[in-house]
SEROLUM-279735 format. One record per residue (C-alpha): residue in three letters; x negated, z negated, y. Coordinates in steps of 0.2 Angstrom, whole numbers, plus 5000, padded with zeros to 4 digits. Layout:
// SEROLUM-279735
AlaXZY
...
//
This chain:
// SEROLUM-279735
Met500050005000
Leu498649965012
Ser497950135010
Arg499550205017
Leu499350095033
Ser498450155048
Leu497050045055
Ala498150005070
Gln499549935058
Val498249835048
Ala497549765064
Leu499349715070
Ile499749635054
Ala498149535055
Thr498449475073
Ala500249415068
Trp499549315054
Leu498149235065
Asp499449195078
Leu500549115065
Ala499149015058
Ser498548965076
Ser500248895081
Ala500448805064
Gln498848715067
Ala499148675085
Ala500948595082
Leu500748405083
Ser501948265078
Phe502148105087
Thr502947935084
Gln503947845098
Val504047655097
Thr505347595109
Ser505547415103
Ser504547265098
Ala503247285112
Asp503147245130
Tyr502947435134
Pro503747575124
Tyr502347695117
Thr502047855109
Val500747875094
His499848025089
Gln498848025072
Pro497348135071
Thr497548295061
Asp495848285053
Ala495848175037
Asp494848015042
Asp495247845035
Lys494647755050
Pro494747855066
Pro494247795083
Val495747735094
Val496147785112
Phe497447695123
Phe497847795139
Leu498847725153
His499647845165
Gly499847845184
Ser501347795193
Gly501847975196
Ala502247985177
Lys503647855178
Ala504247925195
Tyr504448105190
Ala505248095173
Ser506648015164
Ser506247975146
Leu504847925135
Gly504548105128
Glu504348175145
Asn503248035154
Val501748015143
Phe501248195143
Trp500848205162
Asp499048145163
Gly497448125154
Cys497648105135
Gly499448155135
Tyr499048315145
Leu497648355132
Leu498848335118
Arg500148435126
Gln498948575130
Tyr498448575111
Ser500148575105
Ser500748715116
Gly499248825110
Ala498648835128
Gln496948745123
Thr496448745104
Ser494648695107
Gly493648575118
Pro494248405123
Ala496048455119
Ala495548485101
Thr494448335100
Ile495748215104
Ser497148295094
Gln496048305078
Lys494848155079
Tyr495748015088
Leu497247895085
Thr497947915102
Val499247785110
Leu500147825126
Pro501147675133
Leu502447695146
Met502647585161
Pro504547545165
Pro505147625182
Thr505447445188
Asp503647395186
Met502347415200
Asp500747385190
Trp500147385172
Asp499947205165
Gly498447195155
Ser499147055143
Lys500747165140
Val499647315136
Met498747205124
Thr500347175114
Val500447365112
Val498647365107
Asn498847225094
Gln500347305087
Val499547475084
Leu497947395077
Ser499047295065
Lys499947455058
Tyr498647585058
Ser496947605049
Tyr495547625062
Asp493747605066
Pro493647425074
Thr492047465083
Arg492747615092
Val494247555102
Tyr494447625120
Val495547615135
Leu495747755148
Gly496847765163
Tyr497147865179
Ser497647805196
Arg498747645193
Gly498247665175
Gly496447665180
Trp496747485187
Gly497747455171
Ala496247495160
Trp495147375169
Arg496547235168
Thr496747275149
Ala494947255146
Phe494847095156
Ala496247025145
Ser495347055129
Pro493547115132
Ser493047085114
Thr494247215108
Phe493547365117
Ala491947465116
Ala492147565132
Ile493447595146
Val493547755157
Pro494547725173
Ser494947875184
Ala495447855203
Gly495847675199
Ser494447545203
Gly494147405216
Gly494647225220
Ser494047145204
Ser493246975204
Asp491446945198
Ser492046835184
Asp493146975177
Leu491747095178
Gln490546975170
Lys491746965155
Leu491447155152
Ile489547135154
Asp489446985142
Asn490447075129
Lys489447235132
Val490947345136
Ala490347515142
Val491147585158
Trp491147755165
Ala492247765181
Phe492747925191
Gly493147955209
Gly493648105218
Ser492748165233
Asn494348215242
Asp495448075235
Glu496748035248
Lys497447885239
Val496047795231
Ala494447815241
Asn492847875231
Ser491947735240
Gln493047605233
Val492647665215
Gln490847675219
Ala490847495227
Gln491647415211
Ile490247495200
Ala488947435212
Gln489747265212
Met489747255193
Lys487947325191
Ala487347185203
Leu487947045191
Pro486746965178
Asn486347065162
Ala487247225168
Gly486447365158
Ser486047525168
Asp486547635153
Asp488147555150
Ile488947555167
Lys489047715177
Val490047805190
Ser490347995194
Thr491148095208
Val492248245204
Gln491748355219
Gly493248435228
Ala494548335218
Asp496048255227
His497048115219
Gly498148235209
Lys496748325200
Met495948155195
Gly497348145182
Thr496548285172
Glu494848335177
Pro493748185171
Phe494748195154
Thr494548385152
Asp492648375153
Ala491748385136
Asp490448265143
Thr491748125144
Trp492148135126
Ser490348155120
Trp489947995129
Leu491447905123
Ala491147945105
Ser489447865106
Gln490047695112
Val490247565099
Arg490847385102
Gly489547255105
Gly488447375114
Gly487247515108
Ser487747695105
Ser487647815091
Ser486847945102
Ser486147975119
Thr487347945133
Thr486648095143
Ser487448255137
Thr487748435143
Ser489348535142
Thr489748715147
Lys490748645162
Ser489448525170
Thr488048415168
Ile488348225169
Val486848115170
Thr486847935166
Pro486347835181
Thr484547765179
Ser484547645195
Thr485347475193
Ser485447455212
Glu486347605217
Pro487747705208
Ser487447895206
Ser488648035210
Thr488848185199
Ser489848345201
Ile491048405188
Ser491648585190
Ala493548595192
Val494548665178
Ala495248795189
Ala493448865192
Asn493548925174
Ala495149025177
Val494949215176
Lys494949285194
Pro495649455198
Thr494349585200
Thr494349745210
Ser494149895199
Ser493050045202
Thr494550155205
Ser495250045218
Ser493550045227
Lys493450235227
Lys495150245235
Lys494550125249
Ser493050235252
Ser494050395253
Ser495450335265
Lys494750425280
Ser496050565279
Cys497450445278
Pro497450305291
Ala497850135285
Gly499250105298
Lys500150265291
Arg499950215273
Met500650045277
Lys502150115285
Arg502550225271
Arg502450075259
Val503649975269
Lys504950115269
Lys504850125250
Arg504749945246
Ser506349875238
Pro506949695241
Ser506149565230
Pro507149515215
Ala507849335214
Pro506749215204
Ala507249195186
Pro508149035181
Ala507148905172
Pro507248915153
Ala508248785144
Pro507248645137
Asn506648635119
Pro508048545109
Val506748455099
Val506148355114
Ala506548375132
Ile504848395142
Pro505148475158
Val504048615166
Ala504748575183
Pro504748485195
Val503048425195
His501948315206
Ala501448405222
Asn499648385218
Arg499848395199
Pro498948555191
Arg500248675183
Ser499048745170
Trp499848645156
Ala501448745157
Pro501448865142
Ala501549045144
His503249115149
Gly503848935152
Val504248905134
Pro504148715130
Pro502748665118
Met503048625100
Leu503148435100
Lys503948345085
Met504548165089
Arg505048035077
Arg505847875085
Val505447705077
//
């Protein structure tokens, strides 16, 4: 039968099979827990078979609770939730999105709309409940957060510093006491904080000051505490950019509870080079290239350039007049597609500063399978 098919037909069949396999691989399943804890939360178990995977708890920013109405919607706005959504939709099937989907037991708590801040002790009820139910690597438990969730990551680590190997707060640092920071130092909890150079809500200087404060305390290790600046990032972009950089995950994977690391904390990715600070007296700033910088930019073809060079016989003003006469009225925008019946995760509206790159092609909601507990 294959002998009767043209090469184009064979290629089309192969492409269809590859697309089917890719979508099947990217589809993820989640478990929602809405009771028996101070915060409801969503759990994603890694797709790779690992008896004791590392665990990541990610705390979202306040925009997530303000711009969505249910657990299935909220937890996929920022950071780790954003990465899981990208992978599940097929928008990103490699890099950090694949790493967290395949390798990490990921927990996404949800802050109730009535709360103003994350409570570290309440987050710990979620942590303890998850760790009692799932198999995991006890030396590799991490808490990450963005904005209000960044402060929540600090508070959670202060509440139980012996639980965590490392924390990664983005656009959420400042105002902590020396005694709380000393707890992390004494328990050898590694810290990598991020600030945006153009953050209009949480000043980068505030993030830098907290790390400088921590590094000035007794026994603070220069390799375990560091800060980086995301150049050009405003507050909205800080919800994704530090977490979509491969260096963040390379560093995190090397951190183990009680100090030490399985590899060097200096790593290089295709997006940026993040260097561990070497000075104990002054925090370092490192540029991370924006995700949008990797987007394909429209290029001018050679044909269009030839047309420009041969435009002497037809003045630009006349060409424009003819185009205006022939131009038809712009069609009305197409209505938004109906949400996936499996789980309602809206494509719009979004936060004014929130990147829209997570929206799947053609506005189709991603494949997210929810199981409520």
